[in-house]
C-alpha positions as CSV (number, residue, x, y, z in Angstrom):
1,M,-55.4,26.2,-27.5
2,L,-56.5,27.4,-24.1
3,T,-56.5,23.8,-22.9
4,S,-53.0,23.2,-24.2
5,V,-51.7,26.3,-22.5
6,L,-53.4,25.3,-19.2
7,V,-52.0,21.7,-19.4
8,A,-48.5,23.0,-20.2
9,G,-48.6,25.5,-17.3
10,L,-49.7,22.8,-14.8
11,T,-47.0,20.4,-16.1
12,A,-44.3,23.1,-15.7
13,F,-45.5,23.9,-12.2
14,G,-45.4,20.2,-11.3
15,V,-41.8,19.8,-12.5
16,V,-40.6,22.9,-10.6
17,K,-42.4,21.8,-7.5
18,A,-41.0,18.3,-7.6
19,S,-37.4,19.4,-8.2
20,A,-37.4,22.2,-5.6
21,P,-36.9,21.5,-1.9
22,S,-40.0,21.5,0.3
23,Y,-39.4,24.4,2.8
24,A,-40.7,23.8,6.3
25,K,-42.9,26.4,8.0
26,S,-41.6,25.9,11.5
27,E,-38.2,25.8,13.2
28,G,-36.5,22.4,13.5
29,Q,-37.7,20.7,10.3
30,T,-35.2,19.5,7.7
31,V,-34.9,20.4,4.0
32,T,-33.2,17.7,1.8
33,Y,-31.8,18.9,-1.5
34,N,-31.4,16.8,-4.7
35,D,-27.7,16.3,-3.9
36,G,-28.6,14.8,-0.5
37,T,-27.6,17.8,1.6
38,A,-29.9,18.1,4.6
39,L,-30.3,21.4,6.5
40,K,-32.5,22.4,9.4
41,T,-34.8,25.3,8.6
42,V,-36.2,28.2,10.6
43,N,-39.4,30.2,10.2
44,L,-38.4,32.7,7.5
45,A,-41.3,35.0,8.4
46,E,-39.6,35.6,11.8
47,T,-36.0,35.8,10.8
48,D,-36.0,37.7,7.5
49,Y,-36.3,41.0,9.6
50,P,-35.6,39.9,13.2
51,D,-37.1,42.1,16.0
52,L,-34.3,42.5,18.5
53,T,-36.0,45.1,20.7
54,F,-37.0,42.6,23.4
55,A,-33.6,41.1,23.6
56,A,-32.0,44.6,23.8
57,E,-34.4,46.1,26.3
58,S,-34.4,43.0,28.6
59,A,-30.6,42.6,28.7
60,V,-29.2,46.1,28.8
61,N,-30.0,46.7,32.4
62,A,-28.0,43.7,33.4
63,V,-24.8,45.0,31.8
64,V,-22.6,47.2,34.0
65,Y,-19.7,49.6,33.6
66,V,-16.5,48.4,35.4
67,E,-13.8,50.9,36.5
68,V,-10.6,49.7,38.0
69,T,-7.6,51.4,39.7
70,V,-4.2,49.8,39.4
71,T,-1.5,51.1,41.7
72,T,2.1,50.5,40.8
73,T,5.4,51.3,42.5
74,Q,8.3,52.6,40.5
75,N,11.8,53.5,41.5
76,Y,13.3,56.8,40.3
77,Q,17.0,57.6,40.4
78,L,17.4,61.2,41.8
79,D,20.3,63.4,41.0
80,P,22.9,63.5,43.9
81,F,23.4,67.2,42.9
82,W,20.2,68.1,44.9
83,E,21.6,66.3,48.0
84,F,24.9,68.0,47.9
85,F,23.5,71.6,47.6
86,F,20.0,71.4,49.1
87,G,20.1,68.4,51.4
88,F,17.4,66.2,49.7
89,G,17.4,63.7,47.0
90,G,20.4,61.6,46.0
91,Q,19.2,58.6,48.1
92,G,19.4,56.3,45.1
93,N,16.2,54.7,43.9
94,Q,13.2,56.4,45.4
95,P,10.0,54.4,45.3
96,Q,6.9,56.3,44.1
97,Q,3.4,55.0,43.7
98,R,1.4,55.8,40.6
99,S,-2.3,55.0,40.0
100,Q,-3.8,54.2,36.7
101,K,-7.4,54.0,35.7
102,G,-8.9,51.3,33.4
103,S,-12.4,50.3,32.4
104,G,-14.5,47.6,30.9
105,S,-17.9,46.0,31.2
106,G,-19.5,43.3,33.2
107,V,-22.8,41.2,33.3
108,I,-24.9,40.7,36.3
109,I,-25.7,36.9,36.5
110,R,-27.5,36.8,39.8
111,P,-29.8,39.2,41.7
112,D,-27.6,39.1,44.8
113,G,-24.7,40.9,43.0
114,Y,-22.5,38.4,41.2
115,I,-21.0,39.9,38.1
116,V,-19.0,38.3,35.3
117,T,-16.3,40.2,33.5
118,N,-12.9,39.5,31.9
119,N,-9.8,38.6,33.9
120,H,-7.8,41.2,31.9
121,V,-10.2,43.9,32.9
122,V,-9.5,43.5,36.7
123,A,-6.0,42.0,36.6
124,N,-3.8,43.6,39.3
125,A,-6.6,46.0,40.3
126,T,-6.3,47.6,43.8
127,E,-9.8,49.0,43.5
128,V,-12.9,48.0,41.5
129,K,-16.1,50.0,41.1
130,V,-19.2,49.0,39.3
131,T,-21.8,51.4,37.8
132,L,-25.2,50.0,37.0
133,N,-27.4,51.2,34.1
134,N,-29.4,53.3,36.6
135,N,-26.2,55.2,37.5
136,K,-25.8,53.7,41.0
137,T,-22.1,52.9,41.8
138,Y,-20.9,50.1,44.1
139,D,-17.5,49.0,45.4
140,A,-16.8,45.5,44.0
141,T,-14.8,42.6,45.4
142,V,-13.0,40.2,43.1
143,V,-14.2,36.7,44.0
144,G,-11.9,34.9,41.7
145,T,-10.2,34.9,38.3
146,D,-9.2,32.4,35.7
147,S,-6.5,33.5,33.2
148,A,-6.9,30.4,31.1
149,T,-10.3,31.4,30.0
150,D,-10.0,35.2,30.7
151,V,-13.0,35.1,33.0
152,A,-13.3,36.9,36.4
153,L,-16.1,37.0,38.9
154,L,-17.0,40.1,41.0
155,K,-19.4,40.7,43.8
156,I,-21.2,43.8,44.9
157,D,-23.3,44.3,48.1
158,A,-26.7,44.6,46.6
159,T,-29.9,42.6,46.1
160,G,-32.8,42.5,43.7
161,L,-30.7,43.4,40.8
162,P,-31.7,42.9,37.1
163,Y,-29.7,39.9,35.9
164,M,-29.3,37.9,32.7
165,Q,-30.3,34.2,32.2
166,F,-27.7,31.9,30.8
167,G,-28.4,30.5,27.3
168,D,-26.8,27.6,25.6
169,S,-23.8,28.6,23.4
170,D,-23.6,25.1,21.9
171,K,-26.9,25.7,20.2
172,L,-25.8,28.9,18.5
173,R,-26.0,28.5,14.7
174,L,-23.8,30.2,12.0
175,G,-25.7,33.3,10.8
176,E,-27.8,33.6,13.9
177,W,-28.4,37.2,15.1
178,V,-26.7,38.3,18.3
179,L,-26.3,41.6,20.2
180,A,-23.1,42.9,21.9
181,I,-23.8,45.1,24.9
182,G,-21.1,47.0,26.8
183,S,-19.3,50.3,27.4
184,P,-17.1,50.9,24.3
185,L,-14.5,53.7,24.7
186,G,-15.5,54.7,28.2
187,A,-18.2,55.7,30.6
188,Q,-20.0,58.1,28.3
189,L,-21.1,55.2,26.0
190,R,-22.4,52.9,28.7
191,G,-25.1,50.5,27.7
192,T,-24.2,50.6,24.0
193,I,-25.9,47.9,21.9
194,T,-24.7,46.6,18.5
195,A,-26.0,43.8,16.4
196,G,-24.4,41.2,14.1
197,I,-24.4,37.5,13.3
198,V,-22.4,34.5,14.5
199,S,-19.6,34.5,11.9
200,A,-17.8,31.4,13.2
201,K,-17.6,29.1,16.2
202,G,-14.6,27.4,17.9
203,R,-12.1,30.1,16.9
204,S,-8.7,30.2,18.6
205,M,-6.0,32.8,18.6
206,P,-2.3,32.5,19.4
207,S,-1.4,33.3,23.0
208,E,0.9,36.3,23.1
209,D,2.4,35.4,26.5
210,G,2.8,31.7,25.7
211,K,0.7,30.6,28.7
212,F,-1.9,27.9,28.6
213,K,-5.2,29.1,27.2
214,I,-8.6,27.5,26.7
215,E,-10.0,29.2,23.6
216,S,-13.0,28.3,21.6
217,F,-14.3,31.7,20.8
218,I,-17.6,32.7,19.2
219,Q,-16.7,35.1,16.4
220,T,-19.3,37.8,15.4
221,D,-19.4,40.9,13.3
222,A,-21.2,42.9,16.0
223,A,-19.1,46.1,16.6
224,V,-16.9,45.8,19.7
225,N,-14.3,48.3,20.8
226,P,-12.0,48.7,23.9
227,G,-14.3,49.0,26.9
228,N,-16.6,46.3,25.6
229,S,-14.4,43.7,27.3
230,G,-16.4,41.7,29.8
231,G,-19.7,42.8,28.3
232,A,-22.6,40.6,27.1
233,L,-23.1,38.7,23.9
234,V,-26.9,38.1,23.8
235,N,-29.1,35.9,21.6
236,K,-32.4,37.1,20.0
237,V,-34.4,36.0,23.1
238,G,-32.3,38.0,25.5
239,E,-30.2,35.1,26.9
240,L,-26.4,35.5,27.7
241,V,-24.5,33.3,25.2
242,G,-21.0,34.8,25.6
243,I,-18.7,37.3,27.3
244,N,-17.1,39.7,24.8
245,T,-13.3,39.4,25.2
246,A,-11.2,40.4,22.2
247,I,-11.0,42.0,18.8
248,V,-8.6,41.4,15.9
249,S,-7.4,44.8,14.7
250,Q,-4.2,46.4,13.3
251,T,-5.3,49.8,14.8
252,G,-6.7,48.8,18.2
253,A,-10.2,49.8,17.1
254,Y,-13.0,47.6,15.7
255,S,-12.1,46.2,12.2
256,G,-15.1,43.9,11.7
257,Y,-14.4,40.9,13.9
258,S,-15.0,40.4,17.6
259,F,-14.7,37.3,19.8
260,A,-16.6,36.1,22.9
261,V,-16.0,33.4,25.4
262,P,-18.9,30.9,25.1
263,V,-21.3,31.0,28.0
264,N,-21.1,27.3,28.6
265,I,-17.4,27.8,29.5
266,V,-18.2,30.8,31.6
267,K,-20.9,29.0,33.6
268,K,-18.6,26.2,34.6
269,I,-15.9,28.7,35.7
270,V,-18.4,30.8,37.6
271,D,-19.9,27.8,39.4
272,D,-16.4,26.7,40.5
273,L,-15.4,30.2,41.7
274,I,-18.6,30.5,43.8
275,D,-18.4,26.9,45.2
276,F,-14.7,26.4,45.7
277,G,-13.0,29.8,45.3
278,T,-10.9,28.4,42.5
279,V,-11.4,26.6,39.2
280,K,-11.4,22.8,39.3
281,R,-10.1,22.1,35.8
282,A,-10.1,18.6,34.3
283,K,-6.9,17.7,32.5
284,L,-6.5,15.1,29.6
285,G,-2.7,15.2,29.2
286,V,-2.1,15.3,25.4
287,T,-0.5,17.5,22.8
288,M,-2.7,17.6,19.7
289,G,-3.2,19.0,16.2
290,T,-5.7,19.2,13.4
291,V,-6.2,16.3,11.0
292,T,-5.0,17.5,7.6
293,D,-5.3,15.8,4.2
294,E,-1.8,14.6,4.6
295,V,-2.4,13.1,8.1
296,A,-5.7,11.6,6.9
297,K,-3.9,9.8,4.1
298,E,-1.1,8.6,6.4
299,L,-3.5,7.2,8.9
300,K,-5.8,5.8,6.2
301,L,-8.8,7.9,7.4
302,S,-11.9,8.2,5.2
303,E,-11.9,12.0,5.6
304,P,-9.8,14.7,7.4
305,K,-11.8,15.2,10.6
306,G,-11.1,15.0,14.3
307,V,-8.1,15.8,16.5
308,Y,-4.7,14.1,16.0
309,I,-2.8,13.1,19.1
310,H,0.9,14.0,18.8
311,E,2.0,13.0,22.3
312,V,0.5,11.5,25.5
313,V,1.9,12.6,28.8
314,K,3.0,9.6,30.9
315,G,0.7,9.0,33.8
316,S,-2.0,11.4,32.5
317,A,-5.7,10.7,32.2
318,A,-5.3,10.0,28.5
319,D,-2.4,7.6,29.2
320,N,-4.3,5.7,31.9
321,A,-7.3,5.4,29.6
322,G,-5.1,3.8,26.8
323,I,-5.1,6.7,24.4
324,K,-1.9,6.5,22.3
325,K,0.2,8.7,20.0
326,E,-1.3,8.9,16.5
327,D,-4.9,8.2,17.7
328,V,-7.6,10.5,16.3
329,V,-10.3,11.8,18.6
330,I,-13.6,12.2,16.8
331,A,-16.1,12.5,19.6
332,I,-16.5,12.9,23.4
333,D,-19.6,11.6,25.0
334,G,-21.3,11.7,21.6
335,T,-20.4,15.3,20.8
336,E,-18.5,15.5,17.5
337,I,-15.0,16.9,17.9
338,L,-13.5,18.6,14.8
339,T,-10.8,20.9,16.1
340,G,-8.4,21.2,19.0
341,S,-10.3,24.2,20.4
342,A,-13.5,22.1,20.4
343,L,-11.7,19.4,22.3
344,Q,-10.4,21.9,24.9
345,E,-13.9,23.4,25.3
346,K,-15.5,20.0,25.9
347,V,-12.8,18.8,28.3
348,N,-13.1,22.1,30.2
349,S,-16.8,21.3,30.9
350,Y,-15.7,18.4,33.2
351,H,-14.3,18.3,36.7
352,P,-11.4,16.2,38.0
353,G,-12.7,12.7,38.7
354,D,-15.5,12.9,36.0
355,K,-15.6,10.2,33.4
356,A,-16.2,10.5,29.6
357,K,-16.3,8.2,26.6
358,F,-13.9,9.1,23.9
359,T,-14.5,7.8,20.4
360,I,-11.1,7.5,18.7
361,I,-9.8,6.1,15.4
362,R,-6.8,3.8,15.6
363,D,-5.4,1.8,12.7
364,G,-8.4,2.8,10.6
365,K,-11.0,1.5,13.1
366,E,-13.2,3.2,15.6
367,K,-13.1,2.3,19.2
368,E,-14.3,3.8,22.5
369,V,-12.2,4.4,25.6
370,E,-13.3,5.7,29.0
371,V,-11.3,8.6,30.4
372,T,-11.2,9.5,34.1
373,F,-10.1,13.1,34.2
374,Q,-7.3,14.3,36.5
375,G,-6.9,17.7,38.2
376,D,-4.4,20.5,37.7
377,A,-2.0,18.9,40.2
378,E,-2.2,15.9,42.4
379,K,-1.6,16.4,46.1
380,T,2.1,16.5,47.0
381,G,3.2,13.0,48.1
382,T,0.7,11.1,46.0
383,V,2.3,8.0,44.4
384,D,1.3,7.1,40.9
385,A,1.0,3.6,39.4
386,D,4.4,4.1,37.7
387,G,6.1,4.9,41.0
388,S,6.4,8.6,40.4
389,V,5.5,11.0,43.3
390,A,3.5,14.2,42.9
391,F,5.5,17.2,44.1
392,Y,4.0,20.7,43.8
393,G,2.6,20.2,40.3
394,A,5.6,18.1,39.1
395,K,6.3,14.3,39.1
396,I,9.5,13.1,40.7
397,K,11.2,9.7,40.8
398,T,14.3,8.2,42.3
399,A,16.8,8.4,39.5
400,D,17.9,5.1,38.0
401,K,21.5,4.0,37.7
402,Q,21.7,4.7,34.0
403,T,20.6,8.3,34.5
404,L,23.0,8.9,37.4
405,A,25.9,7.4,35.4
406,K,25.1,9.9,32.6
407,Y,25.9,12.8,34.9
408,G,28.5,11.0,37.0
409,L,26.3,11.1,40.1
410,K,25.9,8.6,42.9
411,Q,22.4,9.5,44.0
412,G,19.6,11.9,43.1
413,V,15.9,12.4,42.3
414,E,14.8,13.0,38.7
415,I,11.9,15.4,37.7
416,V,10.1,13.3,35.2
417,S,7.3,15.8,34.3
418,V,6.3,19.3,35.1
419,G,2.7,20.5,35.2
420,E,1.0,23.7,36.5
421,G,2.1,24.5,40.1
422,K,4.9,25.9,42.2
423,M,7.7,23.8,40.6
424,L,6.8,25.1,37.1
425,D,6.6,28.7,38.4
426,A,10.0,28.4,40.1
427,G,11.6,27.3,36.8
428,A,11.8,23.5,37.3
429,S,12.2,21.5,34.1
430,E,11.9,17.9,33.0
431,G,15.1,15.9,33.4
432,F,16.4,18.0,36.3
433,I,18.2,15.9,38.9
434,I,17.5,17.0,42.5
435,L,20.6,16.6,44.7
436,Y,19.8,18.8,47.7
437,V,16.6,20.1,49.3
438,N,17.2,22.9,51.8
439,E,20.9,21.9,51.8
440,Q,20.2,18.3,52.7
441,P,21.3,15.6,50.3
442,V,18.5,13.4,48.8
443,S,18.5,9.9,47.3
444,S,14.8,9.2,46.9
445,A,11.5,10.9,46.0
446,E,10.2,10.2,49.5
447,Q,13.1,12.1,51.0
448,V,12.3,15.1,48.9
449,V,8.7,15.2,50.0
450,E,9.7,14.6,53.7
451,L,12.2,17.5,53.7
452,A,9.7,19.8,52.0
453,K,7.1,19.0,54.7
454,K,9.6,19.9,57.5
455,S,10.4,23.3,55.9
456,K,8.5,26.1,57.6
457,R,8.7,28.8,55.0
458,A,10.5,28.0,51.7
459,I,11.9,25.1,49.7
460,Y,15.3,25.5,48.1
461,I,16.4,22.9,45.6
462,E,19.9,22.3,44.1
463,G,20.9,19.9,41.4
464,V,21.9,19.6,37.7
465,N,19.7,20.3,34.7
466,S,19.3,18.1,31.6
467,N,22.4,19.7,30.1
468,G,24.5,18.5,33.2
469,R,25.0,22.0,34.5
470,S,24.6,22.9,38.2
471,S,21.4,24.8,38.8
472,Y,19.0,25.8,41.6
473,F,15.6,27.3,42.3
474,G,13.3,27.9,45.2
475,F,9.7,28.8,46.1
476,G,7.6,29.8,49.1
477,K,5.8,26.9,50.8
478,E,2.1,26.7,50.7
479,E,0.2,27.5,53.9
């Protein structure tokens, strides 16, 4: 009987052992389940109850409190009654200056005083002060900002500062522990540390102002409130993996979700601001969307993955590389691309002139194309292969006879595309026909460029818009 029980027990143990996955004891090994699913493992002994004290204590001194002053001028209409009886007031709009205080957080990234924060923390600031964790306060200079990523770089006159090492945000895993460090709700809570996990990666949120944004946020459930903006998101070994930027809330206070700009994006922006004073951003030149089940069926894809190309801008990097409408991008330089935000993040890691291999699906087949990225705006006067001429962020071309006949014109220059630059800021639009530059008639794109070069201060453009109505706009000339 005892022998039978022993044999039965050993048999049962063998069956369970054979059917259960074999858990690895060290990080980086792979568990394969019966259904074929393969997942990397971590050392459970270290992560069941993670010790975050080292990360917190080593990182907190590199996080600073940022206080800004914004001075605005407002006009007030004074009652003429006071002028009539007392001799003052009544002069119409009287300009008055008002100062407002704001605050946020920042992260020291170099011992010589370079500090990363959010663009929205220091936007329009006339004065910026930084207070370290040891209570020392410094005047700060804004080195540069980038509204597309909401990143700004500050500099204080100090050396030997505690600073934070950059981590690798691409290596963050869902469920990994992270810390948020900053100054929520003001100066009295400086150096506050909260903990959570990585809830999602590659998140994007709609832009409220409609401007171009590069968003591939790290989402966490670490508590973040107003004042945390610009603060650090730190991994369990004390490395900087993100800059806390936003919360989603119906009340304005923390509701369970916070978002950080990945440090791999931050690092590229910071390097550009230090080296060039501005961001050298690579541009692909497409409009895109997510591959849904419906799109996947229409394009005969095996599964709904990748980024669907809706349109390709003529003369863009994508167009020159041979990328076409209805192509699906699934990888860039071997990195899998599943969403539009992931594509934006990857493209933003390159500089103008860099090359990358895009893996695309076209007509159900995979193929590779090499893309040479372009910059924000080509130098004014640069002639493209299609004959269009770069002009302050736009592309212009001598209007053809058919276009001129459409508007009953004898000559003019057509705006064929509008990118970031002075033309876009001034209100230029695609399809606009330029008839005059600084009151001089023009019949070719070269004439437009030449007249603009001769202008000493401003460029004034008259013509007709795509609806055939007379219109005009102008902008200050670059120094």
